[in-house]
C-alpha positions, 0 to 999 in steps of 0.5 A: 059730485056722484060717481057715474060708471059706463058701460066700459068699466070707466068711473069718472068721479070728479074727471079722473078715469079709474078702469075697472073691471067689469065682472057678469053675473053668473045669476042673470048673465047680465054685465053692467049693472054690478056693484063692489059689496065687499071683500070675501074673509079670504080676501076674494072680491064680491060683487051685487047684481042690482037686475037680480039682486045677488052676490057672487065671487068672480073669481075666489081665492082658495081657502086654507093653506097652500099644498107646499106648506103642508107637505113641507109640513108632513115632511118635517113630522116624518124627520123627527120634529112634534107638531108644536115646532113644526107649527111655530116654524111654518107659522100655521096652527098646531092642529091644523099639522095634526089633520094634515099628518092624520090625513097623509097617514090615511092615505097610505095604503094598508100593506105593507110593500112586498117582501122583495130585498127583505131578509128571511132570517134575523138574529137578534144579541141577549136583550139586557134589561134593569130591574131596579128593586127586586122583591124577592132576590136570589139565594 
C-alpha cells in the first residue's frame, strides 16, 4: 500500500494518519507537491519541489559553534590556558580556538586606551642578570 499525502499534510499509510509540516517552495510558491529528500550536514531537513524540481531548506540550522562557546574559548585564552587545553575542555578543534582568538584580536582597537590614570613617572630597581660563563674574566 502506497503512502498518500493530502494537501493538509496528513500522511495515510496503513490507516495511520501522521501530521507533517508542509513547506512552501521559495521559488514557485507552491505548497502541495513538496517531498522530503534528506538532511544537510548541519541536520536541517531538505525538501524538493516536484513542480520546479528545485531543492531547498526552509529553516536552515546555523553552521559552526555557538557564539557562547567562542566567547568562552577567548576568555579561557585570556586567563592563560593554551589552545589545545581549551580545545579539550570545550571538545572542539584546537585550530578553531586559534581562529576565534585571532578574530577577537583583529576586532580590538589598534590604539591603546587614553592615558587617564596612567602614572607619568615610573621607577625601576636595579636589574639583576646571571651569565653562566664569561669568556673574558675580569681582573
